[in-house]
Structure formats: structure tokens, C-alpha cells
Steps between C-alpha positions, in 0.01 A plus 500: 500500500430199278270469206286198413352447155188286525442348158193308387549211264416538130170383348429140576275260308152595630231237421764257368558153652826629650449851633844502661679554177569830317311582184683622188409852601633428840846422366496825300408693816784336690749590226383858501537523876854370491602744227351791695693416817822469301441833322428672831806341663295341778698216656410273792712406800261213577213331310212308657259290296195296581491129411229523242596431138359826366702701753819315408441523126453876530834539675680272257385706194567825696854382571577439131526873443771520767682199363502651150680803636743295705348620832508242779198459723508349850380145537128509587371395834180298466228551764176301508354791702496708180254262334154623400182439700283199395179686410496343154530149645233582757269633225541179297421290810206707626366613164166316507426618852606857414280504191205360690516778754565785256249600237749720319729207456214289368421763245860533390529121463181490283646775282819293449296201385300716262798685368843332551671822392408642843691231682813704586312821587238327714748266663701803615189658651417174681854480634480861626179419687647182645821670604303744715319212667824303541675797662205538741579150633185335356683230303788262562531585870486136603613330176788254545681574169386845396660792691262749663540873449597550863779239468613665177526833677708344775722335237559834335594671826748220569652546154545878542659448840742251342592745221546793738714291732738439208495862374789724590516879501525657154418179309266470200285189517298335224195293595324296225162393628127520413222758510339374815831487685590848382161627616542333838844657558393843378176479693681434824734792431203731450288353780193435289219246556489140370228604251720775362793263465284261292380794289860615450581150381271549199679817384858371503623478140731227368874579540408822680738598776445690820778663695522477876754668730633324808662696780504480881285191494230683297374403157348785304340503154678727250314404181220266383434289191757657264520379138722749311652208309171384341344628180122514501459167319693318772307630800304221673349429840480115484 
């Protein structure tokens, strides 16, 4: 039996010009994750990472704890299939249309203009509403540059198949990815609906890890969304 640790990247730079970059808190979360794995003597036989900057930055800071103790990690294998869905890109592209068709979004946008302090809170609510619509297939299905939810789901399945093909009996595997990708993999293991997968996406905390067991061509969920390494002040969802 093999064990897979699915790890979400640390906090990125939400509402900044470059979201795909860890925040200061994100670097602290990554450091804490690395120290925890070293303390618990959790070592990897193989490591897979997506090709997004925030995923790679999380691993790099995680790895520093191992380097400090003289513990060698395997060279990571980079898989584009572990990248996040493009709901945020889709929201930016379809925002005017989405707002026009959704009175709640209109109200939230007005509140932001009246009180800029509400920008982060309201923007998160708007994203949650859009993610549900995106996962239903309403947006980006025929867009040339923005990936649809259905194509993202196919991409994730391909990534998992690639990882499992390279996993040998008794190995411990580290997978550094994103919340949506984690939700997609876990959702398939649990056999839940697309809507439930998108809802799960919103609950995955930064640098949380979930444990999956792989045996006899079956992938089973052992744990979800663990954050024993994080103090309260470092717990974030975006």
C-alpha cells in the first residue's frame, strides 16, 4: 500500500496584480509545513509539483526545513496536469456579463464602491458564486484561451493517472498542487458530484494536506484538509 500526501499551496497574493506569487504569510505557512514533516519524520520517495509559481514556491520553502537537517529530497517531477482551474481568469473575462445577470453580484459590487474596506470580503463571495456557475459549465466552455471546468476535470484525471503509474508499492508520494486540483482528485475518490467538488474547493485551507491510500488500483481517502502545523493566525483559505 502506498500513501499520497496531497498538499495545497500556501497563501497566494489575492487581489494583487500577480496572484500567482506567495504572500508573506504564505512563506511562513510553507516554512511551518516543512518543519512539521521533518519533525514527524515524513519523507517522500517521489514528489510531483504543478507548474504554477505558487505551487513551486511552496515546495521550495517546504524543502528548506529538510535541507537544514541535511535530509535529501528526491528531485521533483513537474506536471502541468496539477495546475489549478482557470475560474479566476474566467471571472475576470466574464465579469460584466456575470454581474449583469446576477443581482447579488450587483449589490456586492455597489457595496465595494461605497466602502472599499469590503473589497476582499465581497470579492470572495463573488468568486464563490462564480465558481459554482463555472463548475456547472455555464462559462468558458467555448473560450479559446480559458480552460473550461470539464477540461480541467479531464486534466486532473490525467495527472492522477500519471502519478499512480509512477507509484510503486509501499512508497510515500508528495503532491504539491492547488485547492481545486485537490478537490477534483478527492471528489473522484469519493464519487461526489461536480457541484460538491466545487464546494469542497472553497474549504481547502492553504498548506493543508490530505492523505490518500493507493492499493490494488484503488485510491481511497484517509484524511482531509489537515493543518496541524499551523497556528491560528496562519490559517487561511485564499
